[in-house]
N, C-alpha and C positions, 0 to 999 in steps of 0.2 A: 499501829493505827487501828482504831476500832472499826467494826463493820459499818457503823453509822457514818464515820468519816470517809471510808472508802466509797460508799454510795454517793456522798456529796461530791467527791472528786470526779467520779464517773459522770454524774449529772452535769457538772461544770464543763467537762470536756465535750459532752454531747451538745450542750447549749452553745458553746463557743465554736463548734465545728472543728476542734483540734483532733478528735478521734478519727482514725482511718475510715474511709468509706469506699463504696463501689459505685460505678456508673454502668448501666446496662440498657439494652434495647430489646424490644420484642420481635423486631424484624430486621435482622442484620443484612439480609439480602431481599430487596424489594423489587418486584417487576410490575410495571404498569404500562398500559397502552398510551400512546401519545395523545395529548389533549384531555386525558382523564385525570381525576384527583387521586391523591395518595397521602397517607399519614406516616411520618417518620417519628418513632417514639424514642424517648430518652428518660430514664428514671435514675435516681440516686438514693443511696441508703441513709446518708447523713441528714439530720434535721438542722438545716442552716437557718430556718425561719426566713426573715426578710433579708438576711445577708447573703443568700445564695446568688451566685452569678452564673448564668448559663449563656454559652456562646455556641453558635453553629457555624462551622467552616465548610466550604465546598471546594473540592479539588476535582478538576475535570481529568479526562484520560490523558491529556497532554501535560499535566502537572501544574497547570495554572490554578492559583488558590484565591478565593474571595470569601468575605463574610456574608452569611445569610442572616444571622442574628448577632448583633454586637451590643454589648452593654444592656442586654435585656430588650432590645428593639430590633425589628425586622429592617434590614437595610433597604435603601431606595430601589435598587434594581429588582427586588422581590416584593415590594410593598403592595402591588396590585393583585398578587396571586398567592401570597404566603402569609400565614398567621401563626403566632406562637400561642399555644393553648396548654392548659394544665401546668403552666409555669416553665415547661421544658420540652414540649413536643412541637413538631412542625406539621403544618397542614397545607399542602399544595391544593389549590382549587383546580389547577390543570398544569400538566407538565409538557415540555417539548423536548426534542432530541438534544438540545444543548444542556439539558439538566442531567444527562448521563454522567455518572461519576461517583465520588465518595463524599459522604457527609459525616463530619466529625462533631459530636456533641461533647463540649468541654464544660465541666462543672467545677467551680471553686468557690471559696468563701472570701469575703473582703478582709476577714481577720485571720486568714490562714493561707500561706503560700502554696500549700499542697493542692494539686488539682488532679482530676481523673477524667478520662474520656472514653467514649465508645464510638464505633464507626458503623455507618449504614451504607451499603452499596446499592445505588439505585440504577436500574436498567430500564430505560424507556423503550418500549417495544415499537419498532417501526419496520413495516414490511420492506423488502428490497425493491428497488426500481429496476428497470431494464438495464442490465450491465453493459458496460462499454467493452467491446471485444476488439482486439487487434490480431487479425489472422492474415498472414501473407498469402497472396493469391498464387505465388510460385516460390519454389526453392530448388536448390541444386543438390543432387545426390552426394552424400558424404559430408555435407555441411550441417552444422548445428542450426536449429531453428526453434524459436520459442513463441508460443501463442499466449496471449495474456487476456485476462478478464477481470473487470473491477466494477464494483458498485459502492458509491460513497454515501448512500442514503440509508441503507438498512441498519437496524440496531436491534440486537447485538450484531456486530460485523458478520456479514454473510459468509457461508461456506460455499465453495464453487465445485460444480460437477461438469466435466467435459463430455461431449458426445461426438462420436465418429459415425457419420451416415445414420444418425438417429439412435445409435446404440451407446449407452453410457460406458465410458472407459473405466475399468477397475483401477484402483490405486496401485495394486501389485499385479501387473499382467502375467508375470512368470508363474503365479500360483493358479492361474485359470487356463485350461487347455486351449480354449478358443483364442486366447490373447498371448500365449507364451512366445510366439514368434515376433511380437511387437516389442520394440525397444524405445521406451519413453519414460519420463518421470513426471509425476503429478504433485503439485503443491495445492491441496484443497483450500488452505487458508489464504494463500497469496493469489490463487486463481491462475497459476501458471502450468502450461503443458509444454514440456521441452522434449525435443528429439535431438539427442546428442549427435547422431549421424543419420540424416534423413535418407529414407529409401523410397523407391518408386511405389512400394506397397502402402506408403503413408499418404498417398494421394487420396483425398476424400473430402466430403463436406463436414466441416467442423462447426460446432456451436457450444455455447457455455450457459449453464444455469446457475443463478444465484439464489440461495435459500437460507432462511433462518426461522426461528420459532414464532415470529410475529405475524406472518401472513403467507400467502401463496408465493411459490417460486416464480422468478422471472427469467426469461431466456433471450439471448441476443440472436440476431438473424444469422442463419447458417451461411458460411462462406466456403467455397471450394478452394483448397490448397493443392496445387499440382507440383509434384516433385519430378524434376527433369534432369537428364544427364547434361553435363557441361557441353555446350555446342562448340566443339573445337573447330569444326569446319567454318562456322560463321565467324569465329574470332579470327581465324587465319585469313579468310576472305576480306574481312574488314581491314586488317593490317596491310594486306597486299594492295588494296585500293588506296589506302593512305600513302603507302610508299610510292605507288605509281604517280600520285599527284605531286609528291615531293620530287620524284625523278623528272617529271614534266617541268616543274619549277626550276630545277637545276639546269635542265637543257635550255630553257628560255633565257636564263641568266648567261649561260655559256654562249648561246647564239648572239645575244645582244652584245656581249663582250667582243666576240669575233667581228661583228659588223661595226664596232667602234661607237656604239651608242652611249657608252659610259665615258666620263672624263678620264683623261690619261692618268691622273693621280689615283683614280679608283680602280684602274685596270688590274693591278697586281692583287688587290684585296678581293675583287670579284672573282678572279681566277682561282684564288686559294679557297674562297667560300664554296665555289662550285665543286671543286675537288673534294672538299671536306664533306659536303652533302652527299656526294656520290659514294664516298667511302662509308659513311654512316648507313646509307641505304643498303649497301652490299652486306654490311655486318648484321643489320637487323634481319634481312632476308635469310641469311644463313641460320640465325637463331630461330626464326619462325619455322623453317623447314625441319630443324632438329626437334622443336617442340611438337610439331604435327606428327613426326615419325614416332616419337616416344609415346604419344597418346594412342596411336594406332596399335602399338605393341601392347 
């Protein structure tokens, strides 16, 4: 094949879009404040002329996908705030937090099944709101307890910092002398503060701060969590009171039986029931005494 013929073949390939091509963007990671405008760029190397087909697809963080541009036109959900310019670029007049996600620009030719695409990640910056904190007001020594903190408004998702009596808790307490005696775990991404085995020294005022790059941090109201020993005496006293009431009930049934207040056909059943209740009370009382004695030891 002559050089002249090779040139003609290459020109033919270029004109029909058969030759390989690339698709690129100038801003693969774009960040913009909510309600402001932004451009998402997409360019391709092939010269498809009027045969170029450009589509933009949006995938949110949950994986749901929809078209922003289809068959060369902006779809209805975006028509009032998005325009296609330069043949392949997107222009948002304003964005909202629902626009967070991934935008894929797909380019192909009607005469060629080959297509290429490029992706733009859009992060809409939204400051955190006051986080919702769940802090128990009391806990028992030796028991696990978890404090949680969450804000669903901030974008990107906030990171969380916990405070004890106004002092920030380090993520690795064992590495800092002032906190090495504390036993807890922190999950800054999930907003969790966990005590595997609560101690009396964990009694304090706790609060949580949510922060991201979009704006000032927000803090929930501090709540005091008090860690107490198990109240064995109170438990024993409560059980004894309940047993005394049962004993009084059993005595009342027995007394009514003796006086003949029950029909004759029920007498044997009532007598057996009274004996059974008294037996159960005696058994429970023995267990309560053993439990109380062990706790004292």
